[in-house]
Each structure stands twice: as structure tokens, then as C-alpha cells.
C-alpha positions as MATLAB code, in Angstrom:
seq = 'DLYRKVFIFRKDPSDAYVLLRAKLEQPLQNFTVCLRSYTDLTRPHSLFSYATKAQDNEILLFKPKPSEYRLYVGGKFVTFRVPEGHGDWEHVCASWESATGIAEFWLNGKPWPRKGLQRGYMVGAEAAILLGQEQDAFGGGFDVYNSFSGELADVYLWDAGLSPDKMRAAYQSLRLPPAVLAWKNLSYEVKGDVVVKPRLRE';
ca = [
      21.873   38.828   -2.331;
      21.459   39.496    1.485;
      20.011   35.925    2.325;
      20.631   35.135    5.956;
      22.437   38.527    6.438;
      21.467   41.707    8.494;
      22.153   45.394    8.469;
      23.616   46.370   11.953;
      22.965   49.832   12.901;
      25.659   50.139   15.577;
      25.232   53.546   17.123;
      22.297   55.011   19.324;
      21.241   57.597   18.331;
      22.645   57.467   14.886;
      22.981   59.485   11.790;
      23.476   56.355    9.660;
      20.937   54.957    7.050;
      20.651   52.644    4.181;
      19.375   54.009    0.812;
      17.228   51.631   -1.288;
      16.811   51.812   -4.948;
      13.505   50.576   -6.555;
      12.299   50.730  -10.030;
       8.876   52.101   -9.840;
       7.274   52.991  -13.187;
       3.911   54.509  -11.858;
       2.199   55.530   -8.732;
       1.180   52.762   -6.153;
      -2.433   52.015   -5.769;
      -1.515   49.132   -3.537;
       1.591   48.150   -1.578;
       2.878   45.659    0.864;
       6.129   46.323    3.077;
       7.696   43.598    5.091;
      10.760   43.517    7.323;
      12.449   41.882   10.282;
      13.854   44.030   13.086;
      15.923   43.206   16.196;
      16.283   46.062   18.823;
      16.115   46.887   22.441;
      15.204   50.543   21.766;
      12.206   51.856   23.712;
      12.337   55.319   22.191;
      10.597   56.143   18.942;
      12.170   54.867   15.837;
      11.666   54.653   12.140;
      11.840   51.340   10.285;
      10.964   52.002    6.726;
      10.693   55.570    5.153;
       9.513   56.179    1.584;
       9.322   59.960    0.846;
       8.456   61.910   -2.303;
       9.107   65.547   -3.012;
       5.299   66.126   -2.247;
       5.048   64.090    0.783;
       7.824   63.108    3.373;
       5.728   60.408    4.935;
       4.440   58.751    1.744;
       4.971   55.486    3.399;
       6.355   55.174    6.816;
       6.609   52.328    9.135;
       7.348   53.758   12.578;
       7.529   52.456   16.089;
       6.786   55.234   18.562;
       6.995   52.997   21.596;
       7.416   49.198   22.326;
       3.794   48.616   22.272;
       2.881   50.373   19.107;
       3.395   50.361   15.266;
       2.310   53.235   13.141;
       1.727   52.928    9.324;
       1.583   56.212    7.577;
       0.283   56.593    3.950;
       0.355   60.010    2.376;
       1.107   61.720    5.687;
      -1.770   60.236    7.589;
      -1.399   57.297    9.959;
      -3.207   54.402   11.674;
      -1.801   52.933   14.997;
      -1.620   49.124   15.652;
      -1.256   48.335   19.381;
       0.936   45.240   20.081;
       2.199   43.202   23.099;
       5.620   44.502   23.978;
       8.482   42.314   22.374;
      10.345   39.990   24.580;
      13.823   40.962   23.101;
      13.210   38.869   20.033;
      13.095   39.337   16.090;
       9.958   41.076   15.274;
       8.599   40.481   11.759;
       6.114   43.088   10.377;
       4.147   43.302    7.227;
       1.952   46.325    6.408;
      -0.293   46.520    3.308;
      -2.696   49.016    1.949;
      -5.047   49.188   -0.899;
      -6.207   52.562   -2.473;
      -9.749   51.274   -3.547;
     -10.921   50.538   -0.140;
      -8.529   52.478    2.023;
      -7.957   49.191    4.098;
      -4.710   48.905    5.953;
      -3.513   45.520    7.084;
      -0.836   44.823    9.699;
       0.794   41.520   10.352;
       3.028   40.797   13.351;
       5.120   37.612   13.429;
       2.718   35.910   10.780;
      -0.472   37.017   12.580;
      -2.912   39.574   11.290;
      -4.220   42.507   13.517;
      -7.635   44.195   13.180;
      -7.736   46.114    9.847;
      -8.010   49.771    9.719;
      -9.005   52.420    7.256;
      -6.655   54.913    5.783;
      -6.498   57.284    2.740;
      -9.087   55.742    0.538;
      -8.538   56.797   -3.155;
      -5.069   58.149   -2.455;
      -2.052   57.370   -4.870;
       1.520   56.856   -3.467;
       3.879   58.900   -5.684;
       6.513   56.859   -7.673;
       9.536   59.257   -7.414;
      10.755   58.189   -4.061;
      13.751   58.280   -1.672;
      13.438   55.056    0.282;
      15.556   54.734    3.645;
      16.140   52.225    6.276;
      16.994   53.543    9.637;
      16.058   57.293    9.535;
      12.773   59.058    9.207;
      12.651   61.724    6.427;
      11.157   65.086    7.128;
      12.389   66.212    3.664;
      12.958   64.245    0.490;
      16.066   62.180    1.315;
      17.070   64.078    4.490;
      15.723   66.088    7.499;
      16.465   63.480    9.965;
      16.087   63.634   13.786;
      18.565   61.382   15.391;
      16.086   60.623   18.040;
      13.891   58.818   15.522;
      16.761   56.749   14.208;
      16.844   52.971   14.331;
      19.577   51.218   16.272;
      19.817   47.361   16.063;
      19.460   44.830   13.441;
      17.337   44.869   10.176;
      16.698   42.013    7.797;
      14.261   40.531    5.127;
      13.141   43.917    3.649;
      10.526   43.636    1.019;
       8.222   46.077   -0.995;
       5.477   44.827   -3.265;
       3.300   47.106   -5.485;
       0.393   44.773   -4.513;
      -1.361   43.575   -1.564;
      -0.222   40.143   -0.598;
      -2.646   37.300    0.113;
      -2.758   35.945    3.749;
      -0.749   32.920    2.521;
       1.890   35.094    1.279;
       1.872   37.180    4.445;
       2.632   34.067    6.315;
       5.240   32.917    3.663;
       7.045   36.136    4.188;
       7.215   35.480    8.013;
       8.573   31.969    7.349;
      11.035   33.210    4.737;
       9.480   31.094    2.119;
       9.125   31.479   -1.678;
       7.748   35.000   -2.394;
       6.380   36.757   -5.543;
       8.713   39.107   -7.430;
       9.093   42.417   -5.472;
       9.858   45.984   -6.239;
      12.410   45.660   -3.457;
      13.631   42.237   -2.506;
      16.191   41.201    0.260;
      17.547   38.488   -2.142;
      18.320   41.035   -4.816;
      18.712   44.377   -3.086;
      20.202   47.459   -4.668;
      21.404   49.581   -1.764;
      23.845   52.124   -0.557;
      25.084   52.286    3.063;
      25.417   55.892    4.375;
      27.347   56.038    7.657;
      27.898   53.485   10.454;
      26.053   50.396    9.147;
      27.605   47.082    8.912;
      26.356   43.969    7.022;
      26.842   40.650    8.980;
      25.385   37.114    8.761;
      22.378   36.566   11.118;
      23.261   35.065   14.401;
      20.032   33.128   14.944;
      16.721   32.465   13.473;
];
């Protein structure tokens, strides 16, 4: 249980990462991924990387610059332009549904205009899921200049799209539905220079 704790990626650039274990029985037709990050990086960095043997960017939450987030599904991406952060925690949730190809992006509890991506696609279930690095091969192929440096917390993955109420609940750290990956019950392995510490502030 990592409640009120954070992963601190100490080095910049870094070869460290956290490997997450999820039990996925079948391919994903819908998903929501949420997390909180705290960093002063201005270079590109990966926040959440879900790779299969067939596709290294099966699901990727990536920040190419301070004013942009990218959501990849099956190797294709959409860009969400955001105001530059003010050196504070940023909470993001991204969801996608295969039937409509609609991608949603929420920043700090607010929805951005929805975009279209990979309608009819299926996200593979046999995945390597990493925090802190962007996979260019299954479970590896890292470029340290896409690595994350800073603090990460409140990581969740659901095999469903969350309702607007639940998106806001995730931002406010309220009760959430059972998840494939849940911060309060996370199966993980630290690889390299990552430290678990209490969160300093809300």
C-alpha cells in the first residue's frame, strides 16, 4: 500500500524504472490510466509505458514539452496542449474506448477537448508496464533522454473508461472502483535508483 507515498526518481537523466505487475486476462477495449507527477523537467519524458511484443507504444503517456501531453494507443498518438505547470503536482487521467475511438484527457480534475484515436483497435494483454522510462522494445530499449526525473504517485490503470465523477474522484484521491493497477495495492519492482518516500505535501 503506497498511500501518501511517492516514487522518487533521483537522477537526471536516469536509467532507473519501476516495473508494474498487472493481471490482465484479455485484450483491452477500453482503459483509463491516472497518475500524479511532480518534476521540473523541460525535456521530453515518459510517465507511463505499456508495451507488448507486437507494439512498444501500446499505451504511452508522454510529455514532449512542458505545454504538451501525448497519449499513444497502438503506436498512434494524439496531443493535448496544456498550460505550462507552475512547479506543482500535476494529476493526469487519460482514457480511451475502442468502439468510438474517443480519447479523453483530464488535467487536475478538468477535461480537455476529446480527440479521436485508433477506433476498433484492441490493446494487447501480455504487457510490460513501466514507470520512468519509454520502451522502444518489450521491457527495454530505453533512451535516457526520455527518462523521468522527479516524483510519481497515485498510479492507476482500469480496464474501463471512468465516468466524469470518477475522473474527479481520482484527482481528489477519493474512493475509486477496483483497478487492474491500484496505488493502494501495487505489485511493483524497483530497478535502479528509485526511492519510496512519504509525500511532502498535498
